[in-house]
Phi, psi and omega in degrees: 000134183278337180281102187293326182293314180288323178301318180296318179297317179297318179296318181291322178292322176299316179295318179300316181291319180295324185269003183238170176253114182270113180241011174290123189292341181264009180244153179202175182246110176291158180289165175300323180296320176297315181293326177293321177296317180296326182268013185277174180291351176301339179296341183272357187259124174276134186211049179303137183109203182230162182311127181083352182220061183262159176267359181231156174275175176073026185257012187299325183276323175290332173300316180297315182296316181292323178296322177296317179299318180297312183296321179291322178296318179299317179293318184296319185251004174058055178226155178278341183237133175215135174241117185258010186274337182307134182287338182203171176294322179296319179290327174298318179295318180302310181294320182291319175304315182297315181295320183283331191245002181301136179088002181256017181067217175279088188292160181248137180238140174247121185222172179289143173311134183298322179293340181265005176124005177290162182266158179305320182281007177257025174123011178296144178300338181269001185254157175303332186299320179277340179284323185263339185228158173268115186249126172249168188227154169243143182267167168283162175286176181299334180274006179080009180250162175301134178253097188297321175299323178292321178299317179296322178296316180294327177299316178292326182286318188266338181045064182280173173267342184213131169261127183246130177231171185095129194221166183261347181211049179244118190270006185243164177294153179244132176270090180293329178295322178295318179296323177298317179297321179297314180297316181296318178298317180298314182297321180291320182291318186256000181066032183256180179226055177297131177269159181235120182235144178236131172257100185260026186311316184284327188253012184304321179293323178293319177297313181300326181280355180073028184256007173204174178300140179272111182296338181296339180279349187234326183276155174292322178211151181228131175249160179199162162265172180243006189245000181269248180292342178285342169064037178248202178283164177290124181175181182242172185203140174232136183230150176203150174268001183247106183293328177294316175298324178304323178297317179293323178295316179302316179292327180289330176283302175227126015259005189295314189239347180223157174262234183295134177288155178271089188293333176291324176289321178298322175297321176297322176298317179301318178297314181296320178297322177297323177290320181290338178282346180283142179305333181295335180293321177298318178299319178299312182294326176298321178293320178301313181295320178294313180299317180296315180297319181295319179294316180298318179296322180293319176301315180295322178298327181278359178092011180275143177281105184231147173289165167282186176203143172229012182228208181267006184217162170208170184240138174251132173273090184281336179294314179286326187277323186233356179074024179230158178282167176298323179296318179295318179297316179301315181294316181296316181293327178295331180293341179250009176090016175250118184260124179225185171221140175299150184204141173294149177237166182305125181081013184296135177249000178278162175285151181305327183288344177251304178063159179262351186225177169231152180253130181237138178216153186245017180295313183291313181299322180291327176300327180275348177118015179301132180263175176297322178296321178297319182300315179293318180297320180295319178299315179296322181296313179297316181298313181297321182288313181291332177283339180093013181279338183232136182282168186298316183299313180294322180293320179297321178297321180291322176301313180296324179294329178287310187287339179293340177272354181265168178283146175288146186295329182293337186262001186292127171223148184234150178302147181220155175278355189266013180267000000 
């Protein structure tokens, strides 16, 4: 790269990632092949519209790339409709809300309480979702899990137009079939047409690996990102088993909410889908789930207040366990090369900018080669440091000793069906 200022930043960020332990549950490491697709000359092509129906000429090759991404997404999640154009998960949600709720006036949405793990686009006051729609919420049960009878009760109380599931900080499996049954019972009882949407951004990789229920089989529409557990480029995705609804979704993405698609990113998505279709991806996700469970179990064994986990993430109550806020824990851990994020926990009374907890996930570390022994060791390391039993210098040395046995992020490649 000729731009020395940006080259230096990239080099420093590469070093930071290589020398650290990434535990932010929404981050992962795409393969070199994904990054090559993203950095390709496809970035120079304008291609408003869809394959075979573009507003510009010269789209024959980007048509092929986007068609491959669509077909692989359909195969991966077993649906007839896939839209790979959303630039992000938030934009996928925006378009999907519009497609599902158009013509219903100021429509009503029922979603999970934000403090219990809901996403900003699921009704936060700072998001378009609360500006454009009336959002009501259902809480988690006392055990921190979804309470399906309470959800059904709230559905009857609020009578929304849309039930929304899929969360940003929920560590347990979700019974999408149960939620479908709840919606169907409600519609039959009240003669309504409540739609059911799932935002599976966090668990898309688990779904793709066949290690949990596939929401695409039950929801009217499913949105996702492609860069978390799916391990692709940063971007969004919309899926549906309803081709008629798919037409409305396509129009809601383009031309309603987006212009030209990022064909270089879409090519990266195609590469990632090809990797996720390979049997090795299921083995990877099984390792992620094991590593996450072992770390959570070790924290609990050490007396730390930790959620359970059935996914790639869990939550630590650092306020109760160590007497510090989530923000303080995040800052302290970053000083030793462990990256996490502060997070609200069930029943949290702290402000979001401080929070009582941190969210930990092992998708990224496992991509680099973290073992079960590493997961337990990392839990002990974090506990000892936050408790004050080990000083910063010694802890930083131990972090480096762990990551030196892992693969460097620049060299990561994964098996693919596309060879």
